[in-house]
C-alpha positions, 0 to 999 in steps of 0.5 A: 500500499502506498500513501504518498505518490508523485513523479519524484517521490513514493513512500510505502506505508510500512516505512512509516510504521518503522519510523514510528516504532524506531526501527530505522537508525538515525542515518537511515531515518534522515535518508528516508524522511519526506523529501518531496519539497527538497525534490521540488527545490532541487529541480527549481535550483537546477533550472535556474542554474541551467538557464532553463528558467529565471528565478521567479519574482514574488510579492508576499503580502501579510493581511489580517492574521496571526503572522503564524505562517511567516514564523512558520516559514522562518522556522523552516529548515530543509530547505530554510528560507534563506536558501529559497531565497538565494537560489530560486525566489526573488521576493520583491516585497515581504513586510516581515523580513525585508529592510525597507520601511514605510512608503519606500517598501511599498513602492517596491510593490508599485514598481514591480506591478508591470513585471511577471510575479507570483502574489502570495497572501497570508491573512484574510481580507477584512471588508468593513468600513471599506477595509480600514480594519487592516491597512498594509501601508501608508503611500503618498498620504493614502492608507493603504487597505488590504482590500486595495493592495490585494485588489491591485497586486492580483491583477497582473499576478501570474499566479496567486497563492494563499498561505495559511487558513485565514487566507485560504478559507477565512479562518480564525480571522472570519470566525464569529462574530467576524466583526471586521467582515473578513473574507478569504482571498478567493472570496474577496477577489471572486476567483477560483483559480488561486492555489491554496495551502491551508494550515494554522499555521501552514506546514513550511515544508508544503510552502516551500514544495509548491513554491519550488515546484512553480519555480520549475515551471509546474502548476500543482494539481488542485482539489475541488477546494484549490489545495495541491493534491500532493499535500491534501488528497488523503484524510489524516485519519486514513494514515494516522499511526493510531488507526489500528486502534480505531479499527479495533474500537480502542479509544483514549479516555483522556489525553496522554494514553496512546489509543485513537482520540477520536472519542476525545474530538479528533477531526483526523477523519474529515481533515485532508492533510499529509501532517502524518507524513510530513509531520511538523517542518520535517521533524517527528512531531505533529499534534497526534505524536504529542497526544493532542487531537487534530482540530482541522485546521486545514479545512474549509469552515475551520474553526467555527464548524470543528468546535468544540475542539475537545469532547470528554465523555462524562460517564467516564469522570 
């Protein structure tokens, strides 16, 4: 049985079980880790260095959110952000990491709107009071709202990518009572051709992999919600290392127990994501491994449709 397929990468479920049981030694683990993102990155670098493609220009705009996507990306290790920027992404604007500030920083966006670029957005788009609930800059005396910035930048973008659940589906920013009347980027722009990399925050391995694939000239195949199938085509439940307990009807009654956490409120059975394979940032940690439930953070409707995140059977108390 294979749980993951691509042109560059296939891994059998037996090897995942070996990792879980600690059978591989450290060197073998490192060799067997999920390397899809790195394969995509290596292809991008090879294409750039052999003049088959140019480094892709990118504009990364942060709107209304917790900035978790940026922090997540800054914590990426294999590959790390500096590596990506040096090798295949020419980031024309990225507010959290660039040196320029104020009007000079926003001018970097204005100056590149006539070039070929991809547009990356993290955060939802507040629309109340004409968008004044979130301003991203002041330019020539005008307050630039997230609404205006996203509208202007998206017009000529070759590809639009939304990173994180707020940008992809509204997420916590648009959760009830949604006082800012926030929308996802696709809802705001009324477009269906946007590549969505959800998660709260998005796994940096997935972000790096998709950027690398696009830099290599590819467009990932998407599901009906706009998510790349390579990372979002399988239920967490179907590849969870605790699935064997579910199949036998053995459930944890409290956190810290090793059995299936379905009766504690785990949303793995309805959440499509490769968390059990990629883990967090290509490490060996992820919610189930750390004895917490999946809360469905990569899904449309999160968080409102997935609350409460934890359920207890009072008969066991």
